[in-house]
C-alpha positions as CSV (number, residue, x, y, z in Angstrom):
1,M,-21.6,16.9,-58.1
2,E,-22.3,13.3,-57.2
3,T,-18.6,12.5,-57.0
4,T,-18.1,15.4,-54.6
5,G,-20.9,14.2,-52.4
6,V,-19.4,10.7,-52.2
7,M,-16.0,12.1,-51.4
8,G,-17.5,14.3,-48.7
9,L,-19.3,11.3,-47.1
10,T,-16.0,9.3,-47.4
11,A,-14.1,12.1,-45.6
12,I,-16.7,12.1,-42.8
13,D,-16.5,8.3,-42.6
14,L,-12.7,8.5,-42.3
15,G,-12.8,11.3,-39.8
16,L,-15.2,9.5,-37.5
17,R,-13.1,6.4,-37.7
18,G,-10.0,8.3,-36.8
19,A,-11.7,10.0,-33.8
20,T,-13.1,6.6,-32.7
21,S,-9.6,5.0,-32.9
22,G,-8.2,7.9,-31.0
23,V,-10.7,7.6,-28.1
24,F,-10.2,3.8,-27.9
25,L,-6.4,4.2,-27.9
26,L,-6.7,6.8,-25.1
27,I,-8.8,4.3,-23.1
28,I,-6.0,1.7,-23.6
29,L,-3.3,4.2,-22.7
30,A,-5.2,5.3,-19.5
31,A,-5.5,1.6,-18.4
32,L,-1.8,1.0,-19.0
33,L,-0.7,4.2,-17.1
34,R,-2.9,3.3,-14.2
35,R,-1.6,-0.3,-14.3
36,A,-5.2,-1.4,-14.1
37,T,-5.3,-5.2,-13.6
38,S,-9.0,-5.6,-12.7
39,Q,-11.0,-7.9,-15.0
40,Q,-13.2,-5.0,-16.1
41,A,-10.2,-2.9,-17.1
42,L,-8.6,-5.8,-19.0
43,L,-11.8,-6.6,-20.8
44,G,-12.3,-2.9,-21.5
45,V,-8.8,-2.8,-23.1
46,A,-9.7,-5.9,-25.2
47,M,-12.9,-4.3,-26.3
48,S,-11.2,-1.0,-27.2
49,A,-8.5,-2.8,-29.1
50,G,-11.2,-4.6,-31.1
51,G,-12.9,-1.3,-31.8
52,V,-9.7,0.2,-33.2
53,F,-9.1,-2.8,-35.5
54,Y,-12.7,-2.8,-36.6
55,A,-12.7,0.9,-37.4
56,I,-9.5,0.6,-39.4
57,A,-10.1,-2.8,-41.1
58,T,-13.6,-1.7,-42.4
59,A,-12.6,1.8,-43.5
60,P,-12.7,3.0,-47.1
61,F,-9.6,2.2,-49.2
62,V,-8.3,-0.4,-46.8
63,P,-7.2,-3.4,-48.9
64,K,-9.6,-6.4,-48.6
65,S,-6.5,-8.7,-48.6
66,S,-6.0,-7.9,-45.0
67,W,-9.4,-9.1,-44.0
68,W,-8.5,-12.8,-43.9
69,W,-6.7,-12.4,-40.5
70,V,-8.6,-9.4,-39.1
71,L,-12.2,-10.5,-39.4
72,P,-11.7,-13.8,-37.5
73,M,-10.4,-11.9,-34.6
74,L,-13.2,-9.4,-34.8
75,S,-15.8,-12.1,-35.0
76,A,-15.0,-12.9,-31.4
77,Q,-15.7,-9.3,-30.3
78,P,-19.3,-10.1,-29.3
79,A,-17.9,-12.5,-26.7
80,V,-15.5,-9.8,-25.4
81,F,-18.4,-7.4,-25.2
82,W,-20.6,-9.9,-23.3
83,L,-17.8,-10.6,-20.8
84,W,-17.2,-6.8,-20.4
85,A,-20.9,-6.3,-19.7
86,R,-20.9,-9.0,-17.1
87,S,-17.9,-7.6,-15.3
88,A,-19.1,-4.0,-15.6
89,F,-22.7,-4.6,-14.4
90,D,-22.3,-7.6,-12.1
91,D,-20.1,-6.9,-9.1
92,D,-19.9,-10.6,-8.3
93,F,-18.7,-11.7,-11.7
94,V,-15.5,-13.6,-11.9
95,L,-13.7,-14.6,-15.2
96,R,-13.4,-18.4,-15.6
97,R,-11.2,-20.4,-17.9
98,W,-14.1,-21.5,-20.0
99,H,-14.7,-17.8,-20.9
100,G,-11.3,-17.7,-22.5
101,A,-11.9,-21.1,-24.2
102,L,-15.2,-19.7,-25.7
103,W,-13.3,-16.7,-27.1
104,L,-10.6,-18.9,-28.6
105,S,-13.2,-21.2,-30.1
106,I,-14.9,-18.4,-31.9
107,V,-11.6,-17.1,-33.2
108,A,-10.7,-20.5,-34.5
109,F,-14.1,-20.9,-36.1
110,G,-13.7,-17.6,-37.8
111,F,-10.3,-18.6,-39.2
112,A,-11.8,-21.9,-40.4
113,I,-14.5,-20.0,-42.3
114,T,-12.1,-17.5,-43.9
115,L,-9.6,-20.2,-45.0
116,G,-12.3,-22.5,-46.2
117,W,-14.2,-19.9,-48.3
118,P,-12.2,-20.4,-51.6
119,F,-12.7,-24.2,-51.4
120,A,-16.2,-24.6,-50.1
121,P,-18.1,-21.4,-50.3
122,A,-21.5,-22.9,-49.6
123,L,-20.3,-24.6,-46.4
124,A,-18.4,-21.5,-45.4
125,G,-21.6,-19.4,-45.9
126,A,-23.6,-21.7,-43.7
127,A,-20.8,-21.5,-41.1
128,G,-20.9,-17.7,-41.4
129,R,-24.6,-17.7,-40.6
130,A,-23.9,-20.0,-37.6
131,L,-21.3,-17.4,-36.4
132,S,-23.9,-14.7,-36.8
133,L,-26.2,-16.7,-34.6
134,I,-23.5,-16.9,-31.9
135,A,-23.0,-13.2,-32.1
136,L,-26.7,-12.5,-31.7
137,A,-26.9,-15.0,-28.8
138,L,-24.1,-13.1,-27.0
139,A,-25.8,-9.8,-27.7
140,V,-29.0,-11.0,-26.2
141,A,-27.1,-12.4,-23.2
142,A,-25.5,-9.0,-22.6
143,A,-28.9,-7.3,-22.8
144,V,-30.3,-9.8,-20.3
145,Q,-27.5,-9.0,-18.0
146,T,-28.3,-5.3,-18.1
147,V,-32.0,-5.9,-17.4
148,K,-31.2,-8.5,-14.7
149,T,-29.1,-6.2,-12.6
150,W,-30.6,-2.8,-13.4
151,R,-32.8,-2.5,-10.3
152,A,-30.2,-3.5,-7.8
153,D,-27.5,-1.2,-9.2
154,L,-26.9,1.7,-6.8
155,V,-24.2,3.6,-8.8
156,A,-26.0,6.5,-10.5
157,R,-23.4,7.0,-13.2
158,R,-23.3,3.3,-14.1
159,R,-27.1,3.2,-14.2
160,R,-27.2,6.1,-16.7
161,L,-24.4,4.7,-18.8
162,R,-25.3,1.1,-19.1
163,L,-28.5,1.3,-21.2
164,A,-27.0,3.8,-23.7
165,M,-23.8,1.8,-24.0
166,L,-25.6,-1.4,-24.5
167,A,-28.1,0.0,-26.9
168,F,-25.4,1.2,-29.3
169,N,-23.2,-1.8,-28.9
170,L,-26.0,-4.3,-29.3
171,G,-27.2,-2.3,-32.3
172,L,-23.8,-2.5,-33.9
173,I,-23.4,-6.2,-33.2
174,A,-26.9,-6.9,-34.5
175,V,-26.2,-5.1,-37.8
176,V,-23.0,-7.0,-38.4
177,A,-24.6,-10.3,-37.3
178,L,-27.8,-9.9,-39.4
179,A,-25.6,-9.1,-42.4
180,G,-24.1,-12.5,-42.1
181,F,-27.6,-14.1,-42.6
182,A,-28.1,-12.2,-45.8
183,A,-24.5,-12.7,-46.9
184,I,-24.1,-8.9,-47.1
185,P,-20.6,-7.8,-46.2
186,V,-21.6,-4.8,-44.1
187,A,-19.1,-2.0,-43.8
188,I,-17.2,-2.9,-46.9
189,P,-15.6,0.2,-48.2
190,G,-18.0,2.1,-50.4
191,A,-21.0,0.0,-49.3
192,P,-24.0,1.7,-47.7
193,G,-23.2,0.3,-44.3
194,S,-19.8,1.9,-44.0
195,L,-20.8,5.4,-42.8
196,P,-23.5,4.1,-40.4
197,T,-21.0,1.7,-38.9
198,A,-18.5,4.6,-38.5
199,I,-21.2,6.7,-36.7
200,G,-22.1,3.7,-34.4
201,L,-18.4,3.2,-33.5
202,F,-18.0,6.9,-32.8
203,V,-21.0,7.0,-30.5
204,V,-19.8,3.9,-28.6
205,A,-16.4,5.5,-28.2
206,M,-17.9,8.7,-26.9
207,L,-20.0,6.8,-24.4
208,A,-17.1,4.6,-23.2
209,G,-14.5,7.4,-23.1
210,P,-15.7,9.7,-20.3
211,G,-16.6,6.8,-18.0
212,T,-13.3,5.0,-18.6
213,L,-10.9,8.0,-18.8
214,A,-12.3,9.7,-15.7
215,M,-10.4,9.0,-12.5
216,P,-12.3,6.5,-10.4
217,P,-13.7,8.0,-7.3
218,A,-12.4,6.7,-4.0
219,M,-14.8,4.3,-2.4
220,P,-15.9,5.6,1.0
221,V,-14.6,3.8,4.0
222,N,-17.6,2.0,5.5
223,D,-17.2,3.4,9.0
224,V,-21.0,3.4,9.5
225,T,-21.2,-0.3,8.9
226,A,-18.3,-0.9,11.3
227,A,-20.1,1.1,13.9
228,I,-23.3,-0.9,13.3
229,A,-21.4,-4.1,13.8
230,S,-19.9,-2.9,17.0
231,G,-23.3,-1.9,18.4
232,N,-22.1,1.6,19.3
233,A,-25.0,3.8,18.6
234,T,-23.3,7.0,19.5
235,R,-20.3,6.3,17.3
236,Q,-22.7,5.2,14.5
237,A,-24.5,8.5,14.6
238,Q,-21.3,10.5,14.7
239,T,-19.7,8.6,11.8
240,A,-23.0,8.9,9.8
241,E,-23.1,12.6,10.4
242,R,-19.4,13.0,9.6
243,A,-19.8,11.0,6.3
244,A,-22.8,13.1,5.4
245,A,-21.0,16.4,6.1
246,D,-18.1,15.2,3.9
247,R,-20.4,14.6,1.0
248,G,-22.9,17.4,1.8
249,V,-25.8,15.5,0.4
250,I,-26.4,12.4,2.6
251,D,-29.0,12.9,5.3
252,P,-27.6,11.4,8.6
253,I,-31.2,11.0,9.9
254,L,-32.0,8.9,6.9
255,L,-28.9,6.7,7.6
256,R,-30.0,6.2,11.2
257,R,-33.6,5.4,10.2
258,L,-32.2,2.9,7.6
259,D,-30.0,1.3,10.2
260,H,-32.9,1.0,12.6
261,L,-35.0,-0.8,10.0
262,M,-32.1,-3.2,9.3
263,S,-30.6,-3.8,12.7
264,V,-33.7,-3.5,15.0
265,E,-36.7,-4.4,12.8
266,R,-34.6,-6.8,10.7
267,T,-36.4,-5.7,7.5
268,Y,-33.8,-7.5,5.5
269,R,-35.6,-10.8,6.4
270,Q,-38.5,-9.8,4.2
271,E,-38.8,-12.1,1.3
272,G,-38.1,-10.4,-2.1
273,L,-37.3,-7.1,-0.5
274,A,-36.7,-4.5,-3.3
275,I,-35.2,-1.0,-2.9
276,G,-38.5,0.5,-4.0
277,A,-40.4,-1.1,-1.2
278,L,-37.7,-0.1,1.3
279,A,-37.8,3.5,0.0
280,A,-41.6,3.5,0.4
281,R,-41.2,2.3,4.0
282,L,-38.8,5.1,4.8
283,G,-41.0,7.6,3.0
284,V,-38.2,8.9,0.7
285,P,-37.7,8.9,-3.1
286,E,-36.0,5.8,-4.4
287,H,-33.1,7.8,-5.9
288,R,-32.4,9.3,-2.5
289,L,-32.2,5.9,-0.9
290,R,-29.9,4.7,-3.6
291,Q,-27.6,7.6,-3.1
292,A,-27.6,7.1,0.7
293,I,-26.6,3.4,0.5
294,N,-24.1,4.0,-2.3
295,E,-22.4,7.2,-1.1
296,G,-23.2,7.1,2.6
297,L,-22.4,3.4,3.2
298,G,-20.2,2.5,0.2
299,Y,-22.3,-0.2,-1.4
300,R,-22.5,-0.5,-5.2
301,N,-25.3,-3.1,-5.2
302,F,-28.5,-3.3,-3.2
303,N,-28.2,-7.1,-2.9
304,A,-24.8,-6.7,-1.4
305,F,-26.2,-4.2,1.1
306,L,-28.9,-6.7,2.1
307,N,-26.5,-9.6,2.2
308,H,-24.3,-7.8,4.7
309,Y,-27.1,-8.1,7.3
310,R,-28.3,-11.5,6.2
311,I,-24.9,-13.1,6.4
312,A,-24.3,-11.6,9.8
313,D,-27.7,-13.0,10.9
314,A,-26.8,-16.4,9.5
315,R,-23.4,-16.4,11.1
316,L,-24.9,-15.9,14.6
317,A,-27.4,-18.8,14.0
318,L,-24.7,-21.1,12.6
319,A,-22.4,-20.4,15.6
320,D,-25.3,-21.1,18.1
321,A,-24.9,-24.5,19.8
322,E,-28.6,-24.6,20.5
323,Q,-29.3,-24.4,16.7
324,R,-26.8,-27.1,15.7
325,E,-29.6,-29.3,14.4
326,V,-31.4,-26.6,12.4
327,P,-30.9,-27.2,8.7
328,I,-28.8,-24.6,6.9
329,L,-31.6,-24.0,4.4
330,T,-33.9,-23.0,7.2
331,I,-31.3,-20.6,8.6
332,A,-30.7,-19.1,5.1
333,M,-34.4,-18.6,4.5
334,D,-34.9,-17.1,8.0
335,A,-32.2,-14.6,7.2
336,G,-34.0,-13.5,4.0
337,F,-32.5,-15.7,1.2
338,Q,-35.0,-17.4,-1.1
339,S,-32.8,-20.4,-2.0
340,I,-29.7,-22.2,-0.9
341,G,-27.6,-21.4,-4.0
342,P,-27.4,-17.6,-3.6
343,F,-26.9,-18.0,0.1
344,N,-23.9,-20.4,-0.3
345,R,-22.3,-18.1,-2.8
346,A,-22.8,-14.9,-0.8
347,F,-21.7,-16.6,2.4
348,K,-18.5,-17.9,1.0
349,A,-17.7,-14.6,-0.7
350,E,-18.2,-12.8,2.7
351,T,-16.4,-15.3,5.0
352,G,-14.2,-17.5,2.7
353,L,-16.0,-20.6,4.1
354,T,-19.1,-22.5,3.1
355,P,-21.9,-22.4,5.7
356,T,-21.2,-26.0,6.7
357,E,-17.4,-25.3,7.2
358,F,-18.2,-22.1,9.2
359,R,-20.7,-24.0,11.5
360,R,-18.2,-26.8,12.1
361,E,-15.4,-24.5,13.0
362,A,-17.6,-22.2,15.1
363,L,-19.0,-25.1,17.1
364,S,-15.6,-26.7,17.5
365,R,-14.2,-23.5,19.0
366,L,-17.2,-23.3,21.3
367,E,-16.6,-26.8,22.5
368,R,-12.9,-26.2,23.1
369,T,-13.8,-23.1,25.1
370,D,-16.2,-25.0,27.3
371,L,-13.7,-27.7,28.0
372,S,-11.0,-25.2,28.9
373,E,-13.1,-23.5,31.5
374,P,-12.4,-24.7,35.1
375,R,-15.4,-26.5,36.7
376,R,-16.6,-25.0,40.0
377,E,-17.2,-27.3,42.9
378,I,-20.6,-27.0,44.6
379,G,-20.5,-26.6,48.4
């Protein structure tokens, strides 16, 4: 009877791992068929590939002799997951060369531990615990990223997915990492951790699958924002109403009231303005305002929405000859930024120039225009 129960649990374990591998492979196939080249898609493929390898390498009856080359690669998965979390939940994230160097360093460290185990097991054990610390640090960094950008996220599906996805991923990483401290090979075939690991992998795959395999929705063309920039109130109202009619859920009156707060009352200048405070000012539930800004105006992030107005405000000030002596920090803070660093990054992302370069070019064009104008003779 006991043998039958063990075999039944093993069958469940193998079935879950097979289903997990299938979902992860579908994610990879979908990315390849769409020829997805975004950093989030590439990191998603890397994370899915790692999930497949982990599900297979730690499955019952898989020879342990294959672990020496598989586990070092898998030891760097926390780094891949951290980068994926950054790209998925931070719209301004950009992959850097040092991110790749970090991944390669962890892989090399993992190989050094594996190859050195037969010769210096005590030293290899200490190195394994250090690797577990690195995994935990990356897991905490991914969790911090989720909390840090949670409030500003306007995409409803992403807000719902992120916490569940992170909870299961971080739980899995923590289990594997903590096992390193206790020198317990979690998920070794036949060990108590094998089935829980298979269940965790399956849940992660089920969470990642629908969000990744679904066709991405087309981002709305930001006609409302273009109308706001042009100052054409009639066109703005018409485009807002047309966008609302197309979606059937966005109130055009809410969009007009929101634009009045931003363009006329310049509410974006308020220090530390949060979406909850803006919703209270408009007298609408926060989720309705999130939906209006995301689906009605096309913004995925509340800070990006505010920065659109703040950067436009700053550009006018920087191009004003009468304000040429006003420090850039003063202009940034008047526009609603709380420090110079975020202002410089947002300004360059929007214009392709630093504030100093933009001011120099704008004032230079203004001076050339003044010199080219013919002087009128008096009398």
